[in-house]
C-alpha positions as CSV (number, residue, x, y, z in Angstrom):
1,X,50.8,-4.7,-52.5
2,X,52.8,-2.0,-54.2
3,X,56.5,-1.7,-54.7
4,X,58.2,1.4,-55.9
5,X,62.1,1.7,-56.8
6,X,63.9,5.1,-56.5
7,X,67.5,5.2,-57.6
8,X,69.9,8.2,-57.1
9,X,72.2,8.3,-60.0
10,X,74.9,10.3,-58.2
11,X,75.3,8.0,-55.5
12,X,74.3,4.8,-57.4
13,X,71.9,4.0,-54.6
14,X,68.5,2.4,-54.3
15,X,65.7,2.7,-52.0
16,X,62.3,1.2,-52.1
17,X,58.7,2.0,-51.0
18,X,56.5,-0.9,-50.1
19,X,52.7,-0.2,-49.8
20,X,49.9,-2.0,-48.5
21,X,47.0,-0.8,-50.6
22,X,44.2,-2.1,-48.4
23,X,45.4,-0.5,-45.2
24,X,47.1,2.7,-46.8
25,X,50.3,2.2,-45.1
26,X,54.0,2.5,-46.6
27,X,57.3,1.3,-45.5
28,X,60.4,3.1,-46.8
29,X,63.5,1.2,-47.0
30,X,67.1,2.5,-47.1
31,X,66.1,6.2,-47.5
32,X,68.6,8.9,-49.0
33,X,68.7,12.1,-47.0
34,X,66.5,14.0,-49.6
35,X,63.1,12.4,-48.7
36,X,61.1,14.4,-51.1
37,X,60.8,11.7,-53.8
38,X,59.1,9.4,-50.9
39,X,56.8,11.9,-49.6
40,X,55.6,12.7,-53.3
41,X,55.3,9.0,-54.2
42,X,53.2,8.1,-51.1
43,X,50.9,11.1,-51.8
44,X,50.4,10.3,-55.2
45,X,49.3,6.6,-54.4
46,X,47.2,7.8,-51.5
47,X,49.6,6.0,-49.1
48,X,50.6,7.1,-45.4
49,X,54.5,6.5,-44.5
50,X,54.1,4.8,-41.0
51,X,57.3,2.7,-41.0
52,X,60.9,3.3,-42.1
53,X,64.1,0.8,-42.1
54,X,67.4,0.3,-43.4
55,X,69.5,-2.6,-44.2
56,X,72.8,-1.3,-42.4
57,X,74.6,1.6,-41.3
58,X,75.7,3.1,-44.7
59,X,79.0,4.5,-45.4
60,X,78.5,6.0,-48.9
61,X,75.7,8.5,-48.1
62,X,73.8,10.0,-45.1
63,X,70.7,8.1,-44.5
64,X,67.4,9.6,-44.4
65,X,65.8,7.4,-41.9
66,X,65.6,10.0,-39.2
67,X,64.4,12.6,-41.8
68,X,61.5,10.2,-42.7
69,X,60.7,9.6,-39.1
70,X,60.6,13.4,-38.2
71,X,58.7,14.4,-41.3
72,X,55.8,11.5,-41.1
73,X,56.1,10.0,-37.7
74,X,57.2,6.9,-39.2
75,X,58.2,3.8,-36.8
76,X,61.8,3.2,-37.2
77,X,62.9,-0.5,-37.5
78,X,67.0,-1.0,-36.8
79,X,69.5,-3.6,-36.5
80,X,70.3,-4.5,-33.1
81,X,72.9,-7.2,-34.6
82,X,76.8,-6.8,-35.0
83,X,77.9,-6.3,-31.4
84,X,78.5,-3.5,-29.1
85,X,80.3,-1.4,-31.6
86,X,77.5,-1.4,-34.3
87,X,74.5,-0.2,-32.3
88,X,72.7,2.8,-33.4
89,X,73.0,5.8,-31.2
90,X,69.6,7.6,-32.1
91,X,67.3,4.7,-30.8
92,X,64.1,6.0,-29.2
93,X,60.6,5.0,-28.0
94,X,59.8,5.1,-31.7
95,X,62.2,2.2,-32.5
96,X,62.0,-1.3,-32.8
97,X,65.3,-3.1,-32.6
98,X,65.8,-6.3,-35.0
99,X,67.5,-9.4,-34.5
100,X,67.8,-12.1,-37.0
101,X,64.5,-13.8,-37.6
102,X,62.5,-11.1,-36.4
103,X,59.2,-10.0,-38.5
104,X,56.7,-7.5,-38.3
105,X,53.7,-6.6,-40.5
106,X,52.8,-3.6,-42.7
107,X,49.1,-4.0,-43.1
108,X,49.0,-7.5,-44.9
109,X,52.8,-7.5,-45.8
110,X,55.0,-9.4,-43.7
111,X,58.9,-8.2,-43.4
112,X,61.4,-10.7,-42.1
113,X,64.8,-9.6,-41.1
114,X,67.8,-12.0,-41.8
115,X,71.1,-11.3,-40.2
116,X,73.9,-11.2,-42.9
117,X,77.1,-9.9,-41.6
118,X,79.7,-9.5,-44.1
119,X,79.5,-6.0,-45.8
120,X,79.1,-4.8,-42.2
121,X,78.6,-6.7,-38.9
122,X,75.0,-5.5,-38.4
123,X,73.7,-6.0,-42.2
124,X,70.2,-7.3,-42.5
125,X,68.3,-8.7,-45.7
126,X,64.5,-8.1,-45.7
127,X,62.4,-11.1,-47.0
128,X,59.1,-9.5,-48.2
129,X,55.8,-11.6,-48.2
130,X,52.5,-10.7,-49.4
131,X,50.4,-12.6,-47.1
132,X,47.1,-12.2,-49.1
133,X,48.9,-13.9,-52.1
134,X,51.1,-16.5,-50.3
135,X,52.9,-17.7,-47.1
136,X,56.1,-17.5,-48.9
137,X,58.1,-14.5,-49.7
138,X,58.3,-13.0,-53.3
139,X,61.5,-11.3,-52.9
140,X,64.5,-10.0,-51.1
141,X,65.8,-6.5,-50.4
142,X,69.4,-7.5,-49.9
143,X,71.0,-4.0,-49.4
144,X,74.8,-4.4,-49.8
145,X,74.9,-8.0,-49.2
146,X,74.0,-9.1,-52.7
147,X,73.9,-6.8,-56.0
148,X,73.2,-7.6,-59.6
149,X,76.5,-9.6,-60.7
150,X,78.4,-9.0,-57.5
151,X,78.5,-8.8,-53.7
152,X,79.0,-6.3,-51.5
153,X,82.7,-5.5,-50.6
154,X,83.8,-6.4,-47.0
155,X,86.9,-4.3,-46.6
156,X,85.3,-0.9,-46.2
157,X,85.5,-0.9,-42.4
158,X,89.2,-1.6,-42.5
159,X,90.2,0.7,-45.5
160,X,87.7,3.6,-45.0
161,X,86.6,3.5,-41.3
162,X,90.0,2.1,-39.7
163,X,88.9,-0.9,-38.2
164,X,91.9,-3.2,-38.4
165,X,91.7,-6.7,-39.1
166,X,88.1,-6.7,-40.4
167,X,88.2,-7.3,-44.1
168,X,88.9,-11.0,-44.1
169,X,86.3,-11.5,-41.3
170,X,84.0,-9.6,-43.6
171,X,84.8,-11.8,-46.6
172,X,84.3,-15.0,-44.7
173,X,81.0,-13.6,-43.6
174,X,79.9,-13.0,-47.3
175,X,81.0,-16.6,-48.0
176,X,78.6,-17.7,-45.4
177,X,75.8,-15.7,-46.6
178,X,76.0,-16.8,-50.2
179,X,75.9,-20.5,-49.1
180,X,72.7,-19.6,-47.1
181,X,71.4,-17.8,-50.2
182,X,71.9,-20.8,-52.4
183,X,69.6,-22.8,-50.3
184,X,66.6,-20.2,-51.1
185,X,64.2,-20.6,-53.9
186,X,65.5,-19.3,-57.4
187,X,62.2,-17.5,-58.1
188,X,62.8,-15.0,-55.4
189,X,63.4,-11.4,-56.7
190,X,66.5,-9.8,-55.7
191,X,66.1,-5.9,-55.0
192,X,69.8,-4.7,-54.2
193,X,71.0,-1.3,-52.4
194,X,73.1,-0.1,-55.2
195,X,73.8,-0.3,-59.0
196,X,76.8,0.3,-61.3
197,X,79.1,3.1,-60.3
198,X,78.8,2.4,-56.5
199,X,82.1,1.9,-54.4
200,X,80.4,-0.6,-52.3
201,X,81.4,-3.1,-54.8
202,X,83.9,-3.8,-57.7
203,X,81.7,-4.9,-60.7
204,X,77.9,-4.1,-60.0
205,X,75.7,-4.5,-62.9
206,X,73.6,-1.7,-64.2
207,X,70.3,-3.9,-64.3
208,X,68.1,-2.5,-61.5
209,X,66.9,-6.0,-60.1
210,X,67.3,-9.8,-60.8
211,X,66.1,-13.2,-59.7
212,X,68.1,-15.2,-57.0
213,X,68.3,-18.2,-59.6
214,X,69.7,-16.0,-62.2
215,X,72.5,-14.8,-59.8
216,X,73.3,-18.3,-58.8
217,X,74.0,-18.9,-62.5
218,X,75.9,-15.9,-63.6
219,X,77.1,-14.0,-60.5
220,X,80.8,-14.8,-60.0
221,X,80.4,-14.9,-56.2
222,X,78.1,-17.9,-56.4
223,X,80.8,-19.8,-58.5
224,X,83.0,-20.7,-55.5
225,X,82.7,-23.5,-53.3
226,X,86.1,-22.9,-51.5
227,X,86.0,-20.3,-48.6
228,X,89.6,-19.3,-48.9
229,X,89.7,-19.0,-52.7
230,X,86.5,-16.9,-52.2
231,X,88.0,-14.6,-49.9
232,X,91.2,-14.2,-52.0
233,X,88.8,-13.4,-54.9
234,X,86.7,-10.9,-53.0
235,X,89.3,-9.0,-51.5
236,X,91.2,-8.2,-54.6
237,X,90.9,-5.4,-57.0
238,X,88.4,-3.4,-55.0
239,X,88.0,0.2,-55.9
240,X,89.6,2.8,-53.8
241,X,87.1,4.0,-51.0
242,X,86.3,7.8,-51.0
243,X,87.7,9.3,-47.9
244,X,84.2,10.6,-46.8
245,X,83.0,7.1,-46.1
246,X,84.6,7.0,-42.6
247,X,82.6,10.1,-41.8
248,X,79.4,8.6,-43.4
249,X,79.8,5.8,-40.8
250,X,80.2,7.9,-37.8
251,X,77.3,10.3,-39.1
252,X,74.9,7.3,-39.6
253,X,75.5,5.3,-36.7
254,X,75.1,8.6,-34.5
255,X,72.1,9.9,-36.4
256,X,72.5,12.8,-39.0
257,X,71.2,16.3,-38.0
258,X,67.7,17.1,-39.8
259,X,68.4,19.2,-42.9
260,X,65.8,21.7,-41.5
261,X,68.3,22.4,-38.7
262,X,71.4,23.2,-41.1
263,X,72.0,27.0,-41.9
264,X,71.9,28.0,-45.3
265,X,75.0,29.3,-47.1
266,X,75.5,33.1,-47.1
267,X,76.2,34.9,-50.3
268,X,79.9,36.5,-49.9
269,X,81.3,39.6,-50.8
270,X,84.1,39.4,-53.4
271,X,86.6,41.1,-51.1
272,X,86.4,38.1,-48.7
273,X,87.5,35.6,-51.2
274,X,91.4,36.2,-50.6
275,X,91.0,35.5,-47.0
276,X,88.8,32.4,-47.5
277,X,91.4,31.1,-49.8
278,X,94.2,31.9,-47.4
279,X,92.3,30.0,-44.5
280,X,91.9,26.2,-44.2
281,X,88.4,26.4,-45.9
282,X,87.9,24.5,-49.2
283,X,86.7,26.6,-52.2
284,X,85.1,24.7,-55.1
285,X,85.0,26.6,-58.2
286,X,82.1,25.1,-60.3
287,X,82.2,27.4,-63.4
288,X,82.6,26.3,-67.1
289,X,85.6,24.3,-67.7
290,X,88.9,26.2,-67.1
291,X,87.7,29.3,-66.0
292,X,89.2,29.3,-62.6
293,X,90.2,31.1,-59.3
294,X,93.9,30.2,-58.3
295,X,94.0,27.9,-55.0
296,X,90.2,26.8,-55.7
297,X,89.4,23.2,-56.4
298,X,87.8,23.1,-59.8
299,X,84.9,20.5,-59.9
300,X,82.1,21.3,-62.4
301,X,78.6,20.1,-61.7
302,X,77.6,16.6,-62.6
303,X,76.4,13.3,-61.1
304,X,79.5,12.8,-59.7
305,X,80.0,16.3,-58.1
306,X,79.5,14.9,-54.5
307,X,81.8,12.1,-54.9
308,X,84.6,14.4,-56.3
309,X,84.1,16.8,-53.5
310,X,84.0,14.2,-51.0
311,X,87.7,13.0,-51.7
312,X,89.1,16.3,-50.7
313,X,86.9,17.9,-48.2
314,X,88.0,18.3,-44.5
315,X,85.0,17.8,-42.4
316,X,86.6,20.0,-39.6
317,X,86.6,23.1,-41.9
318,X,84.1,25.0,-44.1
319,X,83.4,24.7,-47.8
320,X,82.5,27.7,-50.1
321,X,81.3,27.7,-53.5
322,X,81.8,29.7,-56.7
323,X,78.6,29.3,-58.5
324,X,75.4,30.9,-59.8
325,X,72.8,31.8,-57.1
326,X,70.3,29.3,-59.0
327,X,72.8,26.5,-58.6
328,X,73.3,26.7,-54.9
329,X,70.1,24.5,-53.8
330,X,71.2,21.7,-56.1
331,X,74.8,21.7,-55.3
332,X,74.1,22.1,-51.4
333,X,71.8,18.9,-51.5
334,X,74.4,16.9,-53.5
335,X,77.0,17.9,-50.8
336,X,74.8,17.2,-48.0
337,X,73.9,13.9,-49.3
338,X,77.4,12.9,-48.3
339,X,77.5,14.7,-45.1
340,X,79.1,18.0,-46.3
341,X,77.0,20.2,-44.1
342,X,79.3,23.0,-43.3
343,X,78.7,25.0,-46.5
344,X,79.6,28.5,-45.2
345,X,79.0,30.7,-48.4
346,X,79.0,31.0,-51.9
347,X,80.6,33.7,-54.2
348,X,78.7,34.7,-57.4
349,X,81.1,34.2,-60.7
350,X,80.4,37.8,-62.0
351,X,81.9,39.2,-58.6
352,X,84.9,37.1,-58.6
353,X,85.9,37.4,-62.3
354,X,88.8,40.1,-61.1
355,X,90.4,37.1,-59.6
356,X,89.8,34.6,-62.4
357,X,92.3,33.1,-64.7
358,X,92.1,29.9,-66.9
359,X,93.5,26.4,-66.1
360,X,96.3,25.6,-68.7
361,X,94.5,23.0,-71.3
362,X,95.7,21.4,-74.4
363,X,94.3,19.4,-77.4
364,X,95.6,15.8,-78.2
365,X,97.8,16.9,-81.0
366,X,99.5,19.6,-79.1
367,X,99.7,17.0,-76.1
368,X,101.1,14.4,-78.4
369,X,104.0,16.7,-79.5
370,X,104.8,17.9,-75.9
371,X,104.9,14.3,-74.9
372,X,107.3,13.6,-78.0
373,X,109.7,16.4,-76.7
374,X,109.6,14.8,-73.3
375,X,106.7,15.9,-71.1
376,X,105.8,13.7,-68.5
377,X,102.1,12.1,-69.1
378,X,100.2,12.0,-65.7
379,X,97.2,9.7,-66.0
380,X,94.9,10.5,-63.2
381,X,92.3,7.7,-63.7
382,X,91.4,4.6,-61.4
383,X,94.1,2.1,-61.5
384,X,91.5,-0.3,-63.1
385,X,91.2,2.0,-66.1
386,X,95.0,2.4,-66.5
387,X,95.5,-1.3,-66.5
388,X,93.0,-1.7,-69.4
389,X,94.5,1.0,-71.7
390,X,96.9,4.0,-71.5
391,X,99.3,6.2,-73.2
392,X,102.7,4.6,-73.4
393,X,105.0,5.8,-70.4
394,X,102.1,7.6,-68.7
395,X,102.4,7.6,-64.9
396,X,99.3,6.6,-63.2
397,X,98.4,8.6,-60.0
398,X,94.7,8.7,-59.4
399,X,93.3,12.4,-58.9
400,X,92.2,11.9,-55.3
401,X,95.6,10.7,-54.3
402,X,97.5,13.9,-55.5
403,X,97.2,15.8,-52.1
404,X,99.3,13.2,-50.5
405,X,101.6,12.1,-53.2
406,X,102.1,15.7,-55.0
407,X,106.0,15.5,-54.2
408,X,106.2,12.5,-56.3
409,X,105.7,14.7,-59.4
410,X,108.7,16.8,-61.1
411,X,108.8,20.6,-60.8
412,X,111.5,20.7,-63.7
413,X,109.7,18.8,-66.4
414,X,106.3,19.7,-68.3
415,X,103.4,17.7,-67.1
416,X,100.6,16.7,-69.4
417,X,97.5,15.4,-67.3
418,X,94.7,13.2,-68.7
419,X,91.7,11.3,-67.7
420,X,89.0,9.7,-69.7
421,X,87.0,12.9,-70.8
422,X,88.9,16.0,-69.1
423,X,86.7,16.2,-65.9
424,X,89.1,14.5,-63.3
425,X,92.0,16.0,-65.0
426,X,90.6,19.3,-64.6
427,X,90.3,18.6,-60.9
428,X,94.0,17.4,-61.2
429,X,95.2,20.7,-62.7
430,X,93.5,22.9,-60.2
431,X,95.6,20.9,-57.6
432,X,98.9,21.3,-59.5
433,X,98.2,24.8,-59.4
434,X,97.2,25.3,-55.9
435,X,100.7,23.6,-55.2
436,X,102.5,26.0,-57.3
437,X,103.4,24.0,-60.3
438,X,104.2,26.2,-63.2
439,X,104.5,23.9,-66.4
440,X,101.5,21.8,-66.8
441,X,98.2,21.2,-68.9
442,X,95.4,19.0,-68.8
443,X,94.1,17.4,-72.2
444,X,90.9,18.6,-73.5
445,X,88.5,15.5,-74.1
446,X,90.9,13.2,-72.3
447,X,91.9,9.8,-73.4
448,X,88.7,9.4,-75.4
449,X,89.6,12.3,-77.7
450,X,93.3,11.0,-78.0
451,X,91.8,7.6,-79.2
452,X,89.3,9.3,-81.6
453,X,92.2,11.1,-83.0
454,X,93.7,8.0,-84.0
455,X,96.8,8.5,-81.4
456,X,98.2,5.3,-80.0
457,X,97.7,3.6,-76.8
458,X,99.0,0.4,-74.9
459,X,96.4,-2.3,-73.8
460,X,96.3,-4.7,-71.1
């Protein structure tokens, strides 16, 4: 038996290749939309990808299950649990539907589905057994049910997808799942669907795998015996769910279009930029820090590029990029990973320099002086970050909430914007510029630079 682990840092998402080396077959579990890593790994190991499955209908990225099936002919195994509202809509003759307890073989390897509703109604865990070594499973692919140090949040259907009154039902489902897991052997390997940084939980560990025994010992979710107390704990302090999550649920339920069917963005002439900006399209300026076209959203390339963009995209309208031609493919892949497929075109930086200015930026010493003279401090970090430490008197308004809450900001007062390092504050500054604020600046280096300069913060 062969097990390979794949991790997408941008999505904090894990997927797996299981191979039976005797028969030369491979199964992919929870594939991302870019399937090239799986194809390459299978080729390197002299395996044929004959099967593909996923633990649930994902909310945080576009599933690659149809991509794998189309590219390799792999047979799809999909959950049939969850009720009528949670059935896959792209089932065909190349699909086996799974109910609780169902099992199948990949050569000498047995995979058994365990229905674990909680994170989502249709969620499955997969128990993996190498039948040549034992008749007992060696591990569990736990998807978004159980993570290292955490459990999957049960509120996404309610807060992101709009399914009312589902959060508590999901939390109670997670409690039952944990009681079931407590009865299983401690030696079982735990292979989760996400790592630290995912919005599918609130305190995921950075270690890629664990054992069930260790999780029973240290994972806070296993420490509850009272269901009501567990529900209160699980539903509290969950991070905000990016707005694109609702779109992902729909896309993955219906079946994402194959990447090969999507058009490539066109290189745009610079005279079209004004028309694009005035339309309902989203223009994302990806150039170096603070070099910026007014009315564009300024997001520099990083592992978080797709997440940042996903907060602001309107899936009904196109997206345009300001970026170098050699960056288009990488940025397009990141956006398509979260379902932003309508990327209509891109502008080359040299051609739009005539329209460019700079976002107002300020160093920490100058920021401290302006604050002393009465400037408002706008902290655009997450609420949890703000609660941990903050500049005295700062107003916390996370960057992704600004479009809906922009009217809460004063137009007759200087505004100093900061985040942790200066990335999110740059996005926020571009939003203020789009809304015609005149007196604002974002802090270069953010709160990290503020603390490094010895300036005071409040804690707790």
